[in-house]
DRENMAR-594384 format. One record per residue (C-alpha): residue number from 1; chain; x, z, y. Coordinates in pm, whole numbers. Layout:
N
(NUM; 'A'; (X; Z; Y));
...
***
This chain:
407
(1; 'A'; (-33; -20; 2));
(2; 'A'; (260; 96; 231));
(3; 'A'; (435; -235; 188));
(4; 'A'; (105; -443; 192));
(5; 'A'; (85; -254; 527));
(6; 'A'; (433; -346; 584));
(7; 'A'; (371; -658; 585));
(8; 'A'; (63; -663; 772));
(9; 'A'; (226; -583; 1058));
(10; 'A'; (518; -813; 977));
(11; 'A'; (294; -1106; 1071));
(12; 'A'; (239; -1202; 1369));
(13; 'A'; (-123; -1253; 1507));
(14; 'A'; (-278; -1561; 1562));
(15; 'A'; (-514; -1670; 1802));
(16; 'A'; (-817; -1744; 1706));
(17; 'A'; (-916; -2128; 1723));
(18; 'A'; (-1203; -2195; 2020));
(19; 'A'; (-1402; -2518; 1973));
(20; 'A'; (-1300; -2832; 2167));
(21; 'A'; (-1493; -2838; 2533));
(22; 'A'; (-1641; -3190; 2545));
(23; 'A'; (-1710; -3275; 2902));
(24; 'A'; (-2113; -3329; 2954));
(25; 'A'; (-2255; -3652; 2881));
(26; 'A'; (-2469; -3844; 3147));
(27; 'A'; (-2773; -3725; 3063));
(28; 'A'; (-2720; -3350; 3055));
(29; 'A'; (-2541; -3400; 3462));
(30; 'A'; (-2753; -3203; 3653));
(31; 'A'; (-2972; -3421; 3868));
(32; 'A'; (-3034; -3350; 4235));
(33; 'A'; (-3412; -3351; 4305));
(34; 'A'; (-3540; -3623; 4583));
(35; 'A'; (-3619; -3349; 4860));
(36; 'A'; (-3259; -3262; 4826));
(37; 'A'; (-3119; -3550; 4880));
(38; 'A'; (-3370; -3649; 5147));
(39; 'A'; (-3232; -3299; 5296));
(40; 'A'; (-2897; -3357; 5291));
(41; 'A'; (-2946; -3727; 5449));
(42; 'A'; (-3110; -3601; 5750));
(43; 'A'; (-2862; -3319; 5808));
(44; 'A'; (-2573; -3595; 5753));
(45; 'A'; (-2779; -3805; 6019));
(46; 'A'; (-2809; -3529; 6277));
(47; 'A'; (-2413; -3444; 6229));
(48; 'A'; (-2361; -3818; 6309));
(49; 'A'; (-2643; -3876; 6585));
(50; 'A'; (-2625; -3563; 6727));
(51; 'A'; (-2337; -3353; 6683));
(52; 'A'; (-2041; -3551; 6729));
(53; 'A'; (-2182; -3814; 7072));
(54; 'A'; (-2209; -3383; 7211));
(55; 'A'; (-1862; -3293; 7094));
(56; 'A'; (-1748; -3648; 7214));
(57; 'A'; (-1947; -3584; 7590));
(58; 'A'; (-1826; -3235; 7619));
(59; 'A'; (-1479; -3355; 7570));
(60; 'A'; (-1490; -3631; 7781));
(61; 'A'; (-1681; -3419; 8047));
(62; 'A'; (-1431; -3150; 8040));
(63; 'A'; (-1108; -3314; 7975));
(64; 'A'; (-1163; -3726; 8127));
(65; 'A'; (-1403; -3650; 8378));
(66; 'A'; (-1231; -3644; 8681));
(67; 'A'; (-1386; -3413; 8985));
(68; 'A'; (-1586; -3504; 9232));
(69; 'A'; (-1663; -3399; 9617));
(70; 'A'; (-1928; -3421; 9797));
(71; 'A'; (-1985; -3463; 10172));
(72; 'A'; (-2337; -3388; 10295));
(73; 'A'; (-2542; -3548; 10631));
(74; 'A'; (-2833; -3619; 10740));
(75; 'A'; (-2985; -3775; 11067));
(76; 'A'; (-3295; -3977; 11172));
(77; 'A'; (-3388; -4238; 11468));
(78; 'A'; (-3512; -4073; 11786));
(79; 'A'; (-3684; -4298; 12054));
(80; 'A'; (-3681; -4133; 12418));
(81; 'A'; (-3988; -4061; 12567));
(82; 'A'; (-4165; -4363; 12824));
(83; 'A'; (-4114; -4237; 13185));
(84; 'A'; (-4488; -4208; 13323));
(85; 'A'; (-4411; -4418; 13623));
(86; 'A'; (-4454; -4759; 13356));
(87; 'A'; (-4797; -4666; 13250));
(88; 'A'; (-4948; -4878; 13501));
(89; 'A'; (-4776; -5169; 13354));
(90; 'A'; (-5045; -5149; 13088));
(91; 'A'; (-4887; -5175; 12752));
(92; 'A'; (-4515; -5145; 12859));
(93; 'A'; (-4479; -4814; 12683));
(94; 'A'; (-4403; -4953; 12355));
(95; 'A'; (-4097; -5121; 12449));
(96; 'A'; (-3915; -4896; 12258));
(97; 'A'; (-4066; -4950; 11939));
(98; 'A'; (-4185; -4720; 11675));
(99; 'A'; (-3904; -4482; 11522));
(100; 'A'; (-4089; -4467; 11206));
(101; 'A'; (-4062; -4815; 11147));
(102; 'A'; (-3643; -4866; 11293));
(103; 'A'; (-3640; -4523; 11023));
(104; 'A'; (-3747; -4744; 10744));
(105; 'A'; (-3554; -5025; 10816));
(106; 'A'; (-3237; -4784; 10823));
(107; 'A'; (-3323; -4667; 10493));
(108; 'A'; (-3318; -5019; 10345));
(109; 'A'; (-2959; -5098; 10582));
(110; 'A'; (-2783; -4785; 10393));
(111; 'A'; (-2836; -4917; 10047));
(112; 'A'; (-2731; -5315; 10157));
(113; 'A'; (-2436; -5487; 10098));
(114; 'A'; (-2399; -5544; 10408));
(115; 'A'; (-2324; -5175; 10479));
(116; 'A'; (-2077; -5168; 10201));
(117; 'A'; (-1919; -5446; 10308));
(118; 'A'; (-1895; -5305; 10666));
(119; 'A'; (-1737; -4980; 10531));
(120; 'A'; (-1491; -5145; 10262));
(121; 'A'; (-1365; -5318; 10564));
(122; 'A'; (-1291; -5016; 10758));
(123; 'A'; (-1179; -4836; 10371));
(124; 'A'; (-1087; -4985; 10072));
(125; 'A'; (-1395; -4819; 9897));
(126; 'A'; (-1208; -5025; 9552));
(127; 'A'; (-898; -4777; 9586));
(128; 'A'; (-1056; -4477; 9693));
(129; 'A'; (-1304; -4484; 9381));
(130; 'A'; (-1016; -4613; 9124));
(131; 'A'; (-748; -4386; 9259));
(132; 'A'; (-455; -4349; 9030));
(133; 'A'; (-458; -3978; 8847));
(134; 'A'; (-809; -3915; 8873));
(135; 'A'; (-993; -4218; 8833));
(136; 'A'; (-1026; -4550; 8617));
(137; 'A'; (-633; -4518; 8525));
(138; 'A'; (-666; -4184; 8378));
(139; 'A'; (-931; -4315; 8116));
(140; 'A'; (-1263; -4225; 8348));
(141; 'A'; (-1457; -4570; 8315));
(142; 'A'; (-1840; -4385; 8323));
(143; 'A'; (-1739; -4196; 8681));
(144; 'A'; (-1470; -4453; 8828));
(145; 'A'; (-1469; -4803; 8962));
(146; 'A'; (-1290; -5073; 8860));
(147; 'A'; (-1020; -5164; 9085));
(148; 'A'; (-1080; -5543; 9037));
(149; 'A'; (-1478; -5457; 9093));
(150; 'A'; (-1659; -5757; 9218));
(151; 'A'; (-1884; -5654; 9536));
(152; 'A'; (-2192; -5687; 9329));
(153; 'A'; (-2027; -5395; 9098));
(154; 'A'; (-1942; -5241; 9409));
(155; 'A'; (-2281; -5204; 9529));
(156; 'A'; (-2363; -5097; 9254));
(157; 'A'; (-2107; -4820; 9240));
(158; 'A'; (-2241; -4725; 9567));
(159; 'A'; (-2551; -4632; 9486));
(160; 'A'; (-2424; -4411; 9243));
(161; 'A'; (-2219; -4254; 9481));
(162; 'A'; (-2391; -4246; 9782));
(163; 'A'; (-2758; -4050; 9719));
(164; 'A'; (-3000; -4115; 10002));
(165; 'A'; (-3306; -3847; 10024));
(166; 'A'; (-3568; -3998; 10321));
(167; 'A'; (-3866; -3817; 10381));
(168; 'A'; (-4089; -4067; 10528));
(169; 'A'; (-4326; -3808; 10684));
(170; 'A'; (-4048; -3649; 10900));
(171; 'A'; (-3820; -3936; 10901));
(172; 'A'; (-3547; -3756; 10804));
(173; 'A'; (-3250; -3912; 10632));
(174; 'A'; (-3002; -3730; 10400));
(175; 'A'; (-2717; -3802; 10230));
(176; 'A'; (-2490; -3698; 9984));
(177; 'A'; (-2156; -3894; 9936));
(178; 'A'; (-1896; -3877; 9654));
(179; 'A'; (-1522; -3912; 9625));
(180; 'A'; (-1236; -3816; 9421));
(181; 'A'; (-1150; -3639; 9754));
(182; 'A'; (-1271; -3441; 9993));
(183; 'A'; (-1126; -3632; 10253));
(184; 'A'; (-1218; -3947; 10110));
(185; 'A'; (-1573; -3828; 10106));
(186; 'A'; (-1618; -3706; 10468));
(187; 'A'; (-1419; -4018; 10557));
(188; 'A'; (-1725; -4271; 10400));
(189; 'A'; (-1937; -4022; 10546));
(190; 'A'; (-1808; -4093; 10877));
(191; 'A'; (-1837; -4441; 10891));
(192; 'A'; (-2198; -4427; 10752));
(193; 'A'; (-2299; -4271; 11057));
(194; 'A'; (-2069; -4504; 11265));
(195; 'A'; (-2191; -4822; 11123));
(196; 'A'; (-2601; -4704; 11118));
(197; 'A'; (-2528; -4650; 11468));
(198; 'A'; (-2461; -4958; 11520));
(199; 'A'; (-2686; -5119; 11348));
(200; 'A'; (-2973; -4891; 11540));
(201; 'A'; (-2755; -4994; 11862));
(202; 'A'; (-2805; -5369; 11739));
(203; 'A'; (-3196; -5298; 11710));
(204; 'A'; (-3272; -5139; 12021));
(205; 'A'; (-3016; -5406; 12208));
(206; 'A'; (-3230; -5722; 12047));
(207; 'A'; (-3559; -5512; 12145));
(208; 'A'; (-3461; -5498; 12485));
(209; 'A'; (-3306; -5849; 12521));
(210; 'A'; (-3680; -6008; 12391));
(211; 'A'; (-3886; -5793; 12619));
(212; 'A'; (-3656; -5874; 12907));
(213; 'A'; (-3682; -6275; 12798));
(214; 'A'; (-4035; -6235; 12781));
(215; 'A'; (-4081; -6043; 13124));
(216; 'A'; (-3865; -6341; 13247));
(217; 'A'; (-4087; -6622; 13118));
(218; 'A'; (-4407; -6449; 13214));
(219; 'A'; (-4245; -6449; 13532));
(220; 'A'; (-4124; -6803; 13582));
(221; 'A'; (-4514; -6905; 13402));
(222; 'A'; (-4668; -6693; 13669));
(223; 'A'; (-4432; -6869; 13978));
(224; 'A'; (-4494; -7221; 13861));
(225; 'A'; (-4900; -7145; 13871));
(226; 'A'; (-4877; -6945; 14216));
(227; 'A'; (-4682; -7288; 14336));
(228; 'A'; (-4934; -7524; 14199));
(229; 'A'; (-5215; -7274; 14346));
(230; 'A'; (-5085; -7342; 14729));
(231; 'A'; (-4980; -7671; 14694));
(232; 'A'; (-5332; -7732; 14596));
(233; 'A'; (-5486; -7556; 14912));
(234; 'A'; (-5202; -7741; 15110));
(235; 'A'; (-5345; -8082; 15027));
(236; 'A'; (-5663; -8004; 15050));
(237; 'A'; (-5594; -7869; 15432));
(238; 'A'; (-5407; -8193; 15462));
(239; 'A'; (-5674; -8419; 15352));
(240; 'A'; (-5959; -8237; 15535));
(241; 'A'; (-5746; -8149; 15869));
(242; 'A'; (-5917; -7808; 15829));
(243; 'A'; (-5707; -7502; 15869));
(244; 'A'; (-5978; -7251; 15749));
(245; 'A'; (-6324; -7369; 15659));
(246; 'A'; (-6475; -7020; 15730));
(247; 'A'; (-6355; -6994; 16044));
(248; 'A'; (-6495; -7354; 16099));
(249; 'A'; (-6828; -7285; 15919));
(250; 'A'; (-6880; -7013; 16152));
(251; 'A'; (-6841; -7186; 16450));
(252; 'A'; (-7061; -7449; 16337));
(253; 'A'; (-7301; -7240; 16248));
(254; 'A'; (-7274; -7075; 16580));
(255; 'A'; (-7301; -7439; 16744));
(256; 'A'; (-7602; -7487; 16565));
(257; 'A'; (-7820; -7158; 16650));
(258; 'A'; (-7666; -7254; 16982));
(259; 'A'; (-7846; -7621; 16993));
(260; 'A'; (-8181; -7472; 16847));
(261; 'A'; (-8195; -7226; 17132));
(262; 'A'; (-8116; -7529; 17360));
(263; 'A'; (-8416; -7722; 17198));
(264; 'A'; (-8661; -7422; 17233));
(265; 'A'; (-8589; -7408; 17617));
(266; 'A'; (-8632; -7816; 17635));
(267; 'A'; (-8958; -7777; 17456));
(268; 'A'; (-9070; -7516; 17704));
(269; 'A'; (-8946; -7707; 18020));
(270; 'A'; (-9167; -8010; 17855));
(271; 'A'; (-9435; -7788; 17798));
(272; 'A'; (-9459; -7683; 18142));
(273; 'A'; (-9347; -8036; 18269));
(274; 'A'; (-9723; -8161; 18081));
(275; 'A'; (-9941; -7848; 18244));
(276; 'A'; (-9873; -7965; 18591));
(277; 'A'; (-10125; -8161; 18722));
(278; 'A'; (-9935; -8364; 18946));
(279; 'A'; (-9650; -8429; 18745));
(280; 'A'; (-9343; -8685; 18791));
(281; 'A'; (-9315; -8919; 18466));
(282; 'A'; (-8961; -8919; 18503));
(283; 'A'; (-8897; -8574; 18455));
(284; 'A'; (-9120; -8595; 18189));
(285; 'A'; (-8901; -8894; 17985));
(286; 'A'; (-8613; -8706; 18053));
(287; 'A'; (-8715; -8390; 17892));
(288; 'A'; (-8853; -8548; 17587));
(289; 'A'; (-8508; -8724; 17593));
(290; 'A'; (-8367; -8418; 17583));
(291; 'A'; (-8554; -8229; 17327));
(292; 'A'; (-8518; -8589; 17082));
(293; 'A'; (-8162; -8584; 17145));
(294; 'A'; (-8077; -8222; 17087));
(295; 'A'; (-8275; -8271; 16741));
(296; 'A'; (-8091; -8549; 16667));
(297; 'A'; (-7792; -8345; 16705));
(298; 'A'; (-7931; -8029; 16521));
(299; 'A'; (-8000; -8287; 16180));
(300; 'A'; (-7624; -8378; 16240));
(301; 'A'; (-7506; -8035; 16224));
(302; 'A'; (-7748; -7898; 15942));
(303; 'A'; (-7636; -8249; 15757));
(304; 'A'; (-7241; -8146; 15810));
(305; 'A'; (-7317; -7797; 15696));
(306; 'A'; (-7521; -7891; 15358));
(307; 'A'; (-7834; -7844; 15458));
(308; 'A'; (-7958; -8173; 15459));
(309; 'A'; (-7825; -8460; 15273));
(310; 'A'; (-7473; -8605; 15392));
(311; 'A'; (-7481; -8854; 15667));
(312; 'A'; (-7293; -9211; 15650));
(313; 'A'; (-7085; -9088; 15329));
(314; 'A'; (-6936; -8759; 15530));
(315; 'A'; (-6852; -8473; 15267));
(316; 'A'; (-7156; -8151; 15317));
(317; 'A'; (-6943; -7912; 15470));
(318; 'A'; (-7062; -7710; 15222));
(319; 'A'; (-6897; -7827; 14930));
(320; 'A'; (-6586; -7790; 15132));
(321; 'A'; (-6602; -7444; 15181));
(322; 'A'; (-6687; -7403; 14829));
(323; 'A'; (-6391; -7567; 14671));
(324; 'A'; (-6226; -7400; 14963));
(325; 'A'; (-6327; -7069; 14794));
(326; 'A'; (-6220; -7167; 14489));
(327; 'A'; (-5882; -7227; 14565));
(328; 'A'; (-5848; -6925; 14741));
(329; 'A'; (-5982; -6755; 14461));
(330; 'A'; (-5710; -6934; 14267));
(331; 'A'; (-5454; -6837; 14482));
(332; 'A'; (-5507; -6492; 14517));
(333; 'A'; (-5514; -6460; 14133));
(334; 'A'; (-5216; -6657; 14066));
(335; 'A'; (-5046; -6386; 14383));
(336; 'A'; (-5195; -6119; 14154));
(337; 'A'; (-5066; -6159; 13819));
(338; 'A'; (-4706; -6260; 13974));
(339; 'A'; (-4679; -5917; 14165));
(340; 'A'; (-4766; -5779; 13795));
(341; 'A'; (-4515; -6016; 13628));
(342; 'A'; (-4202; -5924; 13897));
(343; 'A'; (-4327; -5562; 13838));
(344; 'A'; (-4294; -5585; 13457));
(345; 'A'; (-3938; -5785; 13472));
(346; 'A'; (-3832; -5477; 13715));
(347; 'A'; (-3922; -5210; 13469));
(348; 'A'; (-3776; -5421; 13158));
(349; 'A'; (-3473; -5412; 13304));
(350; 'A'; (-3485; -5081; 13423));
(351; 'A'; (-3583; -4982; 13049));
(352; 'A'; (-3234; -5221; 12951));
(353; 'A'; (-3022; -5018; 13143));
(354; 'A'; (-3060; -4717; 12929));
(355; 'A'; (-3090; -4679; 12556));
(356; 'A'; (-3420; -4646; 12431));
(357; 'A'; (-3284; -4616; 12041));
(358; 'A'; (-3047; -4427; 11888));
(359; 'A'; (-2914; -4200; 11610));
(360; 'A'; (-2948; -3823; 11620));
(361; 'A'; (-2773; -3674; 11320));
(362; 'A'; (-2862; -3289; 11297));
(363; 'A'; (-2633; -3262; 11030));
(364; 'A'; (-2248; -3389; 11037));
(365; 'A'; (-2033; -3538; 10784));
(366; 'A'; (-1914; -3189; 10587));
(367; 'A'; (-1558; -3129; 10419));
(368; 'A'; (-1597; -3023; 10065));
(369; 'A'; (-1371; -2731; 9948));
(370; 'A'; (-1438; -2718; 9585));
(371; 'A'; (-1536; -3009; 9355));
(372; 'A'; (-1912; -2939; 9199));
(373; 'A'; (-1956; -3258; 9024));
(374; 'A'; (-2008; -3447; 8803));
(375; 'A'; (-2252; -3199; 8675));
(376; 'A'; (-2096; -3083; 8355));
(377; 'A'; (-2383; -2881; 8209));
(378; 'A'; (-2655; -3079; 8323));
(379; 'A'; (-2534; -3358; 8196));
(380; 'A'; (-2486; -3230; 7873));
(381; 'A'; (-2799; -3079; 7886));
(382; 'A'; (-2961; -3421; 7931));
(383; 'A'; (-2748; -3569; 7681));
(384; 'A'; (-2820; -3335; 7441));
(385; 'A'; (-3174; -3380; 7479));
(386; 'A'; (-3189; -3785; 7480));
(387; 'A'; (-2953; -3750; 7147));
(388; 'A'; (-3220; -3474; 6966));
(389; 'A'; (-3518; -3702; 7106));
(390; 'A'; (-3371; -4046; 6948));
(391; 'A'; (-3279; -3893; 6637));
(392; 'A'; (-3608; -3736; 6572));
(393; 'A'; (-3778; -4054; 6690));
(394; 'A'; (-3549; -4232; 6395));
(395; 'A'; (-3625; -3982; 6116));
(396; 'A'; (-3994; -3956; 6184));
(397; 'A'; (-3993; -4351; 6195));
(398; 'A'; (-3825; -4381; 5914));
(399; 'A'; (-4032; -4140; 5705));
(400; 'A'; (-4339; -4279; 5818));
(401; 'A'; (-4190; -4675; 5708));
(402; 'A'; (-4114; -4456; 5323));
(403; 'A'; (-4444; -4300; 5311));
(404; 'A'; (-4625; -4632; 5416));
(405; 'A'; (-4398; -4837; 5122));
(406; 'A'; (-4489; -4514; 4876));
(407; 'A'; (-4864; -4613; 4988));
***
């Protein structure tokens, strides 16, 4: 037994053989459920469509995007109040125009290519908005301008960098100018004020020139009418050899009255002669002849005054007086309109000597000390919302298409 035990102890112990593991067959592998696969695809798409673009946006906004400085300014178009001394001219108080309409014009001008070109001549906008180290060359093509940008691209970039806020009710215009340095932002804002003021002055000069030209034309027209009226009056007097038909009419009416008085006296004298028993025939004949002569004279004067038909083709004096009165009225009207035109012309010249429109800047261009743009947090939030909404719409559309196909 001891020997057997010794042999047993001396014999090395052999490990037990375990059965060989074989890989599971294809049929034995665990199969993922369709819902699990869909969730994985949705998660992967969320990472690719939302998370990764957000990480890229964060890197761009905080690493590549250059700081921008803002300069603010605000102004409006003012018109001087019209002086009461011109109110009698009837409508000349509208010479300076409406300030609201001028503000609308200025609002359109602030976004026009003309202003961009004018400011670009004074400042190199392409160099300012693509400044080396902070702009395009640094790798910021979103917020910077390409150095070789065309004028159309420059105008589009201007509308991004120069924001115009217009209150139509009050006529106030506020601007915010962005640039990569505070000096550039302030310089652009100063140029905007200068060019806008020049445009408003040009509008004012044009309006004054139009008003003066209109008043000058009116003076020339009324002067021509006055000359024609006076010339017609002179021709009338020369043709009829009458200076003042009114005075001539008074004289002739007085003569007619005197003749009628003489006629009455002659008739009384004839009646007295006829009433005498021993009258002389010669005296009676003379009295009758005197009465007939006075009557003929009265008839002639009445014919000349127009109280009877014209005699021997002579024009009735009443018609001459009527024509003279028409010419006198035309001359008086021409004189009155000419005096009014001269007054309007003098007032227009007086108005032209003073500035009726001007740009009133109640907030001068400011100089920034800190860079508050681009607004990285707000931009990141907008990008995140946009990506999330786009991803949600795409996923919902995919599910809707799948459900419709399955149905």
